[in-house]
PyMOL commands that place a pseudoatom at each C-alpha (Angstrom):
pseudoatom trace, name=CA, resn=MET, resi=1, chain=A, elem=C, hetatm=0, pos=[-25.464, 4.385, -32.330]
pseudoatom trace, name=CA, resn=LEU, resi=2, chain=A, elem=C, hetatm=0, pos=[-22.278, 5.939, -30.957]
pseudoatom trace, name=CA, resn=PRO, resi=3, chain=A, elem=C, hetatm=0, pos=[-22.061, 6.156, -27.153]
pseudoatom trace, name=CA, resn=TYR, resi=4, chain=A, elem=C, hetatm=0, pos=[-22.000, 9.975, -27.136]
pseudoatom trace, name=CA, resn=ASP, resi=5, chain=A, elem=C, hetatm=0, pos=[-24.326, 10.552, -30.128]
pseudoatom trace, name=CA, resn=LEU, resi=6, chain=A, elem=C, hetatm=0, pos=[-27.312, 11.609, -28.010]
pseudoatom trace, name=CA, resn=ASP, resi=7, chain=A, elem=C, hetatm=0, pos=[-29.466, 12.864, -30.880]
pseudoatom trace, name=CA, resn=GLY, resi=8, chain=A, elem=C, hetatm=0, pos=[-28.761, 9.830, -33.085]
pseudoatom trace, name=CA, resn=ASP, resi=9, chain=A, elem=C, hetatm=0, pos=[-27.606, 11.809, -36.137]
pseudoatom trace, name=CA, resn=GLY, resi=10, chain=A, elem=C, hetatm=0, pos=[-24.415, 9.758, -36.543]
pseudoatom trace, name=CA, resn=LEU, resi=11, chain=A, elem=C, hetatm=0, pos=[-22.218, 12.653, -35.405]
pseudoatom trace, name=CA, resn=ILE, resi=12, chain=A, elem=C, hetatm=0, pos=[-20.908, 13.709, -32.032]
pseudoatom trace, name=CA, resn=ALA, resi=13, chain=A, elem=C, hetatm=0, pos=[-21.520, 17.411, -31.449]
pseudoatom trace, name=CA, resn=LYS, resi=14, chain=A, elem=C, hetatm=0, pos=[-19.558, 19.546, -28.996]
pseudoatom trace, name=CA, resn=THR, resi=15, chain=A, elem=C, hetatm=0, pos=[-22.633, 19.695, -26.748]
pseudoatom trace, name=CA, resn=GLU, resi=16, chain=A, elem=C, hetatm=0, pos=[-22.807, 15.863, -26.629]
pseudoatom trace, name=CA, resn=LEU, resi=17, chain=A, elem=C, hetatm=0, pos=[-19.319, 15.423, -25.192]
pseudoatom trace, name=CA, resn=PRO, resi=18, chain=A, elem=C, hetatm=0, pos=[-19.084, 14.810, -21.441]
pseudoatom trace, name=CA, resn=ARG, resi=19, chain=A, elem=C, hetatm=0, pos=[-17.699, 17.759, -19.494]
pseudoatom trace, name=CA, resn=GLN, resi=20, chain=A, elem=C, hetatm=0, pos=[-16.148, 15.804, -16.682]
pseudoatom trace, name=CA, resn=VAL, resi=21, chain=A, elem=C, hetatm=0, pos=[-12.497, 14.845, -16.982]
pseudoatom trace, name=CA, resn=GLN, resi=22, chain=A, elem=C, hetatm=0, pos=[-10.529, 12.888, -14.420]
pseudoatom trace, name=CA, resn=LEU, resi=23, chain=A, elem=C, hetatm=0, pos=[-6.738, 12.866, -14.440]
pseudoatom trace, name=CA, resn=GLN, resi=24, chain=A, elem=C, hetatm=0, pos=[-4.522, 10.874, -12.150]
pseudoatom trace, name=CA, resn=PHE, resi=25, chain=A, elem=C, hetatm=0, pos=[-0.750, 11.275, -11.950]
pseudoatom trace, name=CA, resn=SER, resi=26, chain=A, elem=C, hetatm=0, pos=[1.291, 8.751, -10.100]
pseudoatom trace, name=CA, resn=GLN, resi=27, chain=A, elem=C, hetatm=0, pos=[4.578, 6.954, -10.283]
pseudoatom trace, name=CA, resn=GLY, resi=28, chain=A, elem=C, hetatm=0, pos=[4.200, 3.376, -11.464]
pseudoatom trace, name=CA, resn=GLU, resi=29, chain=A, elem=C, hetatm=0, pos=[3.170, 1.328, -14.470]
pseudoatom trace, name=CA, resn=VAL, resi=30, chain=A, elem=C, hetatm=0, pos=[-0.168, 1.860, -16.203]
pseudoatom trace, name=CA, resn=TYR, resi=31, chain=A, elem=C, hetatm=0, pos=[-2.542, -1.088, -16.344]
pseudoatom trace, name=CA, resn=PHE, resi=32, chain=A, elem=C, hetatm=0, pos=[-5.939, -1.442, -18.000]
pseudoatom trace, name=CA, resn=THR, resi=33, chain=A, elem=C, hetatm=0, pos=[-8.867, -2.019, -15.644]
pseudoatom trace, name=CA, resn=GLY, resi=34, chain=A, elem=C, hetatm=0, pos=[-11.662, -2.501, -18.184]
pseudoatom trace, name=CA, resn=ARG, resi=35, chain=A, elem=C, hetatm=0, pos=[-14.578, -0.322, -19.197]
pseudoatom trace, name=CA, resn=PHE, resi=36, chain=A, elem=C, hetatm=0, pos=[-16.628, 1.920, -16.936]
pseudoatom trace, name=CA, resn=ASN, resi=37, chain=A, elem=C, hetatm=0, pos=[-19.536, 4.132, -18.071]
pseudoatom trace, name=CA, resn=GLY, resi=38, chain=A, elem=C, hetatm=0, pos=[-18.495, 3.718, -21.709]
pseudoatom trace, name=CA, resn=ALA, resi=39, chain=A, elem=C, hetatm=0, pos=[-15.004, 5.092, -21.128]
pseudoatom trace, name=CA, resn=ASN, resi=40, chain=A, elem=C, hetatm=0, pos=[-11.725, 3.194, -20.825]
pseudoatom trace, name=CA, resn=ARG, resi=41, chain=A, elem=C, hetatm=0, pos=[-10.477, 3.191, -17.264]
pseudoatom trace, name=CA, resn=PHE, resi=42, chain=A, elem=C, hetatm=0, pos=[-6.801, 3.076, -16.482]
pseudoatom trace, name=CA, resn=GLY, resi=43, chain=A, elem=C, hetatm=0, pos=[-5.144, 2.820, -13.099]
pseudoatom trace, name=CA, resn=MET, resi=44, chain=A, elem=C, hetatm=0, pos=[-1.660, 2.866, -11.720]
pseudoatom trace, name=CA, resn=VAL, resi=45, chain=A, elem=C, hetatm=0, pos=[0.286, -0.015, -10.272]
pseudoatom trace, name=CA, resn=PRO, resi=46, chain=A, elem=C, hetatm=0, pos=[1.279, 1.107, -6.786]
pseudoatom trace, name=CA, resn=PRO, resi=47, chain=A, elem=C, hetatm=0, pos=[5.000, 1.630, -6.241]
pseudoatom trace, name=CA, resn=VAL, resi=48, chain=A, elem=C, hetatm=0, pos=[6.829, -1.509, -5.152]
pseudoatom trace, name=CA, resn=THR, resi=49, chain=A, elem=C, hetatm=0, pos=[7.220, -1.631, -1.389]
pseudoatom trace, name=CA, resn=VAL, resi=50, chain=A, elem=C, hetatm=0, pos=[9.642, -4.550, -1.267]
pseudoatom trace, name=CA, resn=GLY, resi=51, chain=A, elem=C, hetatm=0, pos=[13.046, -4.565, -2.828]
pseudoatom trace, name=CA, resn=ALA, resi=52, chain=A, elem=C, hetatm=0, pos=[16.373, -3.330, -1.607]
pseudoatom trace, name=CA, resn=LYS, resi=53, chain=A, elem=C, hetatm=0, pos=[16.511, -4.042, 2.086]
pseudoatom trace, name=CA, resn=GLY, resi=54, chain=A, elem=C, hetatm=0, pos=[20.122, -3.032, 2.523]
pseudoatom trace, name=CA, resn=GLY, resi=55, chain=A, elem=C, hetatm=0, pos=[22.216, -0.180, 1.339]
pseudoatom trace, name=CA, resn=PRO, resi=56, chain=A, elem=C, hetatm=0, pos=[21.999, 3.532, 2.022]
pseudoatom trace, name=CA, resn=ASN, resi=57, chain=A, elem=C, hetatm=0, pos=[18.723, 5.424, 1.876]
pseudoatom trace, name=CA, resn=TRP, resi=58, chain=A, elem=C, hetatm=0, pos=[19.509, 7.002, -1.524]
pseudoatom trace, name=CA, resn=PHE, resi=59, chain=A, elem=C, hetatm=0, pos=[20.069, 3.519, -2.957]
pseudoatom trace, name=CA, resn=ARG, resi=60, chain=A, elem=C, hetatm=0, pos=[16.763, 2.149, -1.646]
pseudoatom trace, name=CA, resn=LYS, resi=61, chain=A, elem=C, hetatm=0, pos=[14.882, 5.169, -3.031]
pseudoatom trace, name=CA, resn=MET, resi=62, chain=A, elem=C, hetatm=0, pos=[16.512, 4.886, -6.472]
pseudoatom trace, name=CA, resn=ASP, resi=63, chain=A, elem=C, hetatm=0, pos=[15.556, 1.199, -6.695]
pseudoatom trace, name=CA, resn=ARG, resi=64, chain=A, elem=C, hetatm=0, pos=[12.178, 2.055, -8.209]
pseudoatom trace, name=CA, resn=ASN, resi=65, chain=A, elem=C, hetatm=0, pos=[11.349, -1.417, -9.514]
pseudoatom trace, name=CA, resn=GLY, resi=66, chain=A, elem=C, hetatm=0, pos=[12.207, -3.063, -6.196]
pseudoatom trace, name=CA, resn=ASP, resi=67, chain=A, elem=C, hetatm=0, pos=[14.612, -5.670, -7.580]
pseudoatom trace, name=CA, resn=GLY, resi=68, chain=A, elem=C, hetatm=0, pos=[17.373, -4.907, -5.064]
pseudoatom trace, name=CA, resn=ASP, resi=69, chain=A, elem=C, hetatm=0, pos=[19.678, -3.319, -7.663]
pseudoatom trace, name=CA, resn=VAL, resi=70, chain=A, elem=C, hetatm=0, pos=[19.899, 0.120, -9.262]
pseudoatom trace, name=CA, resn=SER, resi=71, chain=A, elem=C, hetatm=0, pos=[20.305, 0.183, -13.030]
pseudoatom trace, name=CA, resn=PHE, resi=72, chain=A, elem=C, hetatm=0, pos=[21.573, 3.230, -14.914]
pseudoatom trace, name=CA, resn=LYS, resi=73, chain=A, elem=C, hetatm=0, pos=[17.969, 3.934, -15.940]
pseudoatom trace, name=CA, resn=GLU, resi=74, chain=A, elem=C, hetatm=0, pos=[17.050, 4.274, -12.238]
pseudoatom trace, name=CA, resn=PHE, resi=75, chain=A, elem=C, hetatm=0, pos=[20.247, 6.105, -11.268]
pseudoatom trace, name=CA, resn=LEU, resi=76, chain=A, elem=C, hetatm=0, pos=[19.893, 9.862, -10.785]
pseudoatom trace, name=CA, resn=GLY, resi=77, chain=A, elem=C, hetatm=0, pos=[23.562, 10.708, -11.245]
pseudoatom trace, name=CA, resn=SER, resi=78, chain=A, elem=C, hetatm=0, pos=[25.907, 10.832, -14.214]
pseudoatom trace, name=CA, resn=LEU, resi=79, chain=A, elem=C, hetatm=0, pos=[27.123, 7.842, -16.209]
pseudoatom trace, name=CA, resn=GLU, resi=80, chain=A, elem=C, hetatm=0, pos=[30.627, 8.535, -14.892]
pseudoatom trace, name=CA, resn=ASP, resi=81, chain=A, elem=C, hetatm=0, pos=[29.406, 8.302, -11.278]
pseudoatom trace, name=CA, resn=PHE, resi=82, chain=A, elem=C, hetatm=0, pos=[27.394, 5.166, -12.069]
pseudoatom trace, name=CA, resn=LYS, resi=83, chain=A, elem=C, hetatm=0, pos=[30.453, 3.428, -13.534]
pseudoatom trace, name=CA, resn=ARG, resi=84, chain=A, elem=C, hetatm=0, pos=[32.560, 4.505, -10.561]
pseudoatom trace, name=CA, resn=ILE, resi=85, chain=A, elem=C, hetatm=0, pos=[30.070, 2.922, -8.113]
pseudoatom trace, name=CA, resn=ASP, resi=86, chain=A, elem=C, hetatm=0, pos=[29.437, -0.226, -10.226]
pseudoatom trace, name=CA, resn=LYS, resi=87, chain=A, elem=C, hetatm=0, pos=[32.735, -1.882, -9.248]
pseudoatom trace, name=CA, resn=ASP, resi=88, chain=A, elem=C, hetatm=0, pos=[32.061, -5.251, -10.908]
pseudoatom trace, name=CA, resn=GLY, resi=89, chain=A, elem=C, hetatm=0, pos=[30.910, -3.645, -14.168]
pseudoatom trace, name=CA, resn=ASP, resi=90, chain=A, elem=C, hetatm=0, pos=[27.706, -5.711, -14.438]
pseudoatom trace, name=CA, resn=GLY, resi=91, chain=A, elem=C, hetatm=0, pos=[25.554, -2.666, -15.221]
pseudoatom trace, name=CA, resn=LEU, resi=92, chain=A, elem=C, hetatm=0, pos=[23.869, -2.750, -11.821]
pseudoatom trace, name=CA, resn=ILE, resi=93, chain=A, elem=C, hetatm=0, pos=[24.662, -1.170, -8.474]
pseudoatom trace, name=CA, resn=ASP, resi=94, chain=A, elem=C, hetatm=0, pos=[23.954, -3.614, -5.668]
pseudoatom trace, name=CA, resn=ALA, resi=95, chain=A, elem=C, hetatm=0, pos=[23.571, -2.803, -1.966]
pseudoatom trace, name=CA, resn=LYS, resi=96, chain=A, elem=C, hetatm=0, pos=[27.204, -3.671, -1.186]
pseudoatom trace, name=CA, resn=GLU, resi=97, chain=A, elem=C, hetatm=0, pos=[28.540, -1.383, -3.933]
pseudoatom trace, name=CA, resn=ALA, resi=98, chain=A, elem=C, hetatm=0, pos=[26.206, 1.376, -2.766]
pseudoatom trace, name=CA, resn=GLU, resi=99, chain=A, elem=C, hetatm=0, pos=[27.361, 1.022, 0.845]
pseudoatom trace, name=CA, resn=GLU, resi=100, chain=A, elem=C, hetatm=0, pos=[31.013, 1.203, -0.227]
pseudoatom trace, name=CA, resn=ALA, resi=101, chain=A, elem=C, hetatm=0, pos=[30.354, 4.293, -2.362]
pseudoatom trace, name=CA, resn=ASP, resi=102, chain=A, elem=C, hetatm=0, pos=[28.376, 5.943, 0.430]
pseudoatom trace, name=CA, resn=ALA, resi=103, chain=A, elem=C, hetatm=0, pos=[31.147, 5.290, 2.961]
pseudoatom trace, name=CA, resn=TRP, resi=104, chain=A, elem=C, hetatm=0, pos=[33.755, 6.700, 0.550]
pseudoatom trace, name=CA, resn=PHE, resi=105, chain=A, elem=C, hetatm=0, pos=[31.663, 9.812, -0.147]
pseudoatom trace, name=CA, resn=ARG, resi=106, chain=A, elem=C, hetatm=0, pos=[31.015, 10.488, 3.551]
pseudoatom trace, name=CA, resn=LYS, resi=107, chain=A, elem=C, hetatm=0, pos=[34.739, 10.104, 4.256]
pseudoatom trace, name=CA, resn=GLU, resi=108, chain=A, elem=C, hetatm=0, pos=[35.611, 12.567, 1.454]
pseudoatom trace, name=CA, resn=VAL, resi=109, chain=A, elem=C, hetatm=0, pos=[33.067, 15.137, 2.658]
pseudoatom trace, name=CA, resn=LYS, resi=110, chain=A, elem=C, hetatm=0, pos=[34.632, 15.135, 6.153]
pseudoatom trace, name=CA, resn=LYS, resi=111, chain=A, elem=C, hetatm=0, pos=[38.090, 16.014, 4.774]
for i in range(1, 111): cmd.bond("trace and resi %d" % i, "trace and resi %d" % (i + 1))
show_as sticks, trace
zoom trace
């Protein structure tokens, strides 16, 4: 017998489908939590709270995976800007590079 086949005819009719739907939107990775009431239950991994401890605020917020660096995938600017900030060319912006870029930008804005 199928979980939603209430009349046991081997088919699921429109009237046999549950009417309650629960949606959850959140930033983070999806993980499987098992089964609950016959339905698959998914949850969200909470955003990482540790990570970049230094660097400007924009840098800490862009470091979504909390590894202390900002990759191009995390970066919200253009590739040209990313390459300009990534001085050592390793494909990651670290806190020191972010601080230097932030200081340069603030100096340029004051001109």
